[in-house]
C-alpha positions as CSV (number, residue, x, y, z in Angstrom):
1,M,0.0,-0.1,0.0
2,K,1.0,3.6,-0.6
3,I,-0.2,6.6,1.4
4,S,0.4,10.1,0.2
5,F,0.0,13.1,2.5
6,I,-0.6,16.6,1.1
7,S,0.3,19.1,3.8
8,I,1.8,22.5,4.4
9,F,3.7,21.1,7.4
10,P,5.8,18.2,6.0
11,N,7.8,18.0,9.2
12,F,4.7,16.6,10.9
13,I,4.6,13.8,8.4
14,D,8.4,13.2,8.6
15,A,8.0,12.6,12.4
16,F,5.1,10.1,11.7
17,K,7.3,8.2,9.2
18,N,9.9,7.7,11.9
19,H,7.4,6.3,14.4
20,S,8.4,2.8,15.4
21,I,5.8,0.6,13.8
22,I,5.4,2.9,10.8
23,R,9.2,3.0,10.3
24,K,9.4,-0.7,10.5
25,S,6.6,-1.2,8.0
26,I,8.3,1.2,5.5
27,K,11.6,-0.6,6.0
28,E,10.1,-4.0,5.3
29,G,8.3,-2.7,2.2
30,L,4.8,-3.2,3.6
31,V,3.8,0.4,3.1
32,E,5.2,3.5,1.2
33,I,4.6,6.9,2.8
34,E,4.9,9.8,0.4
35,N,5.2,13.4,1.8
36,I,3.8,16.2,-0.6
37,N,4.6,19.7,0.5
38,L,1.6,21.8,-0.7
39,R,3.8,25.0,-0.9
40,D,5.7,23.4,-3.8
41,F,2.5,24.0,-5.8
42,A,1.9,27.6,-4.7
43,T,0.6,29.9,-7.4
44,K,1.3,33.0,-5.4
45,K,4.6,34.6,-4.4
46,K,6.6,33.5,-1.4
47,G,4.9,30.1,-1.4
48,H,1.6,31.3,-0.1
49,V,-1.2,28.7,-0.7
50,D,-4.0,30.6,1.1
51,D,-6.0,33.8,0.7
52,Y,-9.0,35.7,2.1
53,I,-12.5,34.4,1.7
54,Y,-15.0,35.8,-0.9
55,G,-17.9,37.3,0.8
56,G,-15.9,38.0,4.0
57,G,-15.3,35.9,7.0
58,P,-12.6,35.3,9.6
59,G,-9.3,33.6,8.8
60,M,-7.7,32.4,5.5
61,L,-8.7,29.7,3.2
62,L,-6.4,27.2,1.3
63,L,-6.6,27.9,-2.4
64,I,-8.1,25.3,-4.7
65,E,-5.5,25.5,-7.5
66,P,-2.4,24.4,-5.5
67,V,-4.4,21.6,-3.7
68,V,-5.7,20.2,-7.0
69,N,-2.3,20.4,-8.6
70,A,-0.8,18.6,-5.7
71,I,-3.4,15.8,-6.0
72,E,-2.9,15.5,-9.8
73,S,0.9,15.2,-9.4
74,V,0.6,11.9,-7.5
75,K,-2.9,10.6,-8.5
76,Q,-3.0,7.3,-10.4
77,E,-5.9,5.2,-11.7
78,N,-6.0,3.3,-8.4
79,S,-5.7,6.3,-6.1
80,H,-8.4,7.1,-3.5
81,V,-8.5,10.8,-2.4
82,I,-9.6,11.6,1.1
83,L,-10.1,15.1,2.6
84,L,-9.9,15.3,6.4
85,G,-12.7,17.7,7.4
86,P,-15.5,18.3,9.9
87,R,-18.3,17.5,7.5
88,G,-17.0,14.1,6.6
89,K,-18.3,10.6,7.6
90,R,-17.0,9.6,11.1
91,F,-13.9,7.5,10.8
92,N,-14.0,4.2,12.7
93,Q,-12.5,0.8,12.9
94,S,-14.8,-0.6,10.2
95,K,-13.7,2.2,7.8
96,A,-10.0,1.5,8.6
97,I,-10.5,-2.2,7.7
98,E,-12.3,-1.2,4.5
99,L,-9.5,1.1,3.4
100,S,-6.7,-1.3,4.3
101,T,-8.3,-4.1,2.4
102,T,-9.7,-2.4,-0.7
103,K,-7.3,0.5,-1.5
104,E,-3.9,0.4,-3.0
105,H,-3.0,4.1,-3.0
106,I,-4.6,6.5,-0.5
107,I,-4.1,10.4,-0.8
108,L,-4.8,12.2,2.5
109,I,-5.4,16.0,2.2
110,C,-4.6,17.9,5.4
111,G,-6.8,21.0,5.7
112,H,-5.7,24.1,7.6
113,Y,-6.8,27.7,8.5
114,E,-10.5,27.9,7.8
115,G,-10.4,24.8,5.5
116,I,-10.1,24.5,1.7
117,D,-12.1,26.1,-1.1
118,S,-15.4,24.2,-1.3
119,R,-14.8,23.3,-4.9
120,I,-12.4,20.6,-3.6
121,K,-15.4,18.3,-3.4
122,N,-15.1,17.8,-7.1
123,Y,-11.6,16.3,-6.7
124,I,-11.9,13.9,-3.8
125,D,-13.5,10.5,-3.3
126,E,-14.7,11.1,0.2
127,E,-14.4,13.3,3.3
128,L,-13.6,11.8,6.7
129,S,-13.8,13.3,10.2
130,I,-12.1,11.9,13.4
131,G,-14.7,13.5,15.7
132,D,-16.8,16.5,16.6
133,F,-14.1,18.9,17.7
134,I,-11.8,21.4,16.2
135,I,-8.0,21.1,15.8
136,T,-5.6,23.5,14.2
137,G,-4.7,21.4,11.1
138,G,-5.6,18.2,9.4
139,E,-2.1,16.7,9.8
140,M,-2.9,15.0,13.2
141,A,-6.2,13.7,11.8
142,A,-4.6,12.3,8.7
143,M,-1.8,10.6,10.8
144,I,-4.6,9.0,12.9
145,V,-6.3,7.6,9.8
146,A,-3.0,6.4,8.3
147,D,-1.9,4.7,11.5
148,A,-5.2,2.9,11.9
149,I,-4.9,1.7,8.3
150,V,-1.2,0.7,8.3
151,R,-1.4,-1.4,11.4
152,L,-4.1,-3.6,9.6
153,I,-1.8,-4.4,6.8
154,P,-0.8,-8.1,7.0
155,G,2.7,-8.4,8.5
156,V,2.7,-5.1,10.3
157,I,1.3,-6.4,13.6
158,N,0.7,-9.9,14.9
159,Q,-2.6,-11.1,13.6
160,E,-3.7,-12.6,16.9
161,S,-3.4,-9.1,18.5
162,I,-5.5,-7.6,15.9
163,E,-8.3,-10.3,16.1
164,S,-8.6,-9.9,19.9
165,E,-8.4,-6.1,20.3
166,T,-11.0,-3.4,21.0
167,F,-13.9,-3.1,18.4
168,D,-13.3,-6.6,17.1
169,K,-16.7,-8.3,16.7
170,N,-18.2,-5.0,17.9
171,R,-16.9,-5.4,21.4
172,V,-14.5,-3.5,23.7
173,E,-11.5,-5.5,24.8
174,Y,-11.3,-7.3,28.1
175,D,-9.2,-5.9,31.0
176,Q,-5.6,-7.0,31.0
177,Y,-3.0,-7.1,33.7
178,S,0.8,-7.7,34.3
179,K,3.1,-7.7,37.3
180,P,2.9,-7.2,40.2
181,L,0.0,-9.4,41.3
182,D,-0.8,-7.0,44.0
183,F,-0.3,-3.3,43.4
184,R,-1.2,-1.1,46.5
185,G,-3.9,-3.5,47.4
186,D,-5.4,-3.7,43.9
187,K,-5.0,-7.4,42.9
188,V,-5.0,-9.2,39.6
189,P,-8.3,-11.2,39.2
190,E,-7.5,-14.6,40.6
191,V,-9.0,-16.5,37.6
192,L,-6.2,-15.1,35.4
193,T,-3.5,-17.0,37.4
194,C,-5.4,-20.2,37.9
195,G,-4.0,-22.0,34.9
196,N,-7.4,-23.1,33.7
197,H,-7.6,-21.8,30.1
198,G,-11.4,-22.6,29.8
199,L,-12.2,-20.4,32.8
200,I,-9.9,-17.7,31.6
201,R,-11.6,-17.6,28.2
202,E,-15.0,-17.5,29.8
203,W,-13.8,-14.6,32.1
204,K,-12.3,-12.7,29.2
205,K,-15.6,-13.0,27.2
206,R,-17.7,-12.0,30.1
207,N,-15.4,-9.0,31.0
208,S,-15.4,-7.9,27.4
209,I,-19.2,-7.8,27.3
210,E,-19.3,-5.9,30.6
211,N,-16.7,-3.3,29.2
212,T,-18.8,-3.1,26.0
213,L,-22.0,-2.3,27.9
214,D,-20.1,0.3,30.0
215,Y,-18.7,1.9,26.8
216,I,-22.2,2.1,25.3
217,Y,-23.7,3.6,28.4
218,K,-20.9,6.3,28.6
219,R,-21.5,7.3,25.0
220,K,-25.3,7.4,25.3
221,P,-26.7,11.0,25.2
222,N,-27.9,12.3,28.6
223,K,-31.5,13.3,27.7
224,E,-32.1,15.1,30.9
225,A,-29.0,17.3,30.5
226,K,-29.9,17.8,26.8
227,D,-33.5,18.9,27.8
228,G,-32.0,21.3,30.4
229,N,-33.7,19.4,33.3
């Protein structure tokens, strides 16, 4: 798989490429990370890729021309272009699995300032959001998406670890423990040290269900608070 980042802050992506698992995956030829500096496609003096907004409004907007030129410089027939933005579909584990198994080349566009000229919608395949909050640039969002995809590529991470982790089979992972057995009076569940693998499997399954229900409850909207009661 190949992942191309289009960004005005290439140093962010350089740091991402040197991350342990990502670096190892690149070295072993499992993934190729391409870093495209949007300023290389600037149409204005001094490498500026932004300008004021027609009709007025706060902040600056990334210009459509350099972004499209950057996309077209790397886009191939098998490329899938993704814009990271607040109006996109919520990114989740199912989407990460879909992208890791069906796409050969992913282009991630990192927004900045007040976003990108809205005509960008004519040059992308989809828009993704990592959540309902605001961050200063799309680099961090793009790295989250890329990391979630890369770790699913066969050979990057032990397959057994992937199959038993959170969100597999729509469940949250069971609690896990290591040494010491007793930390300030907080003890490891006795069943995990009994040596009976059948009991341990049953405990993990039950604990996973309990954690999943707790996860769902915490994410459930508080109707009373919403109604102002």
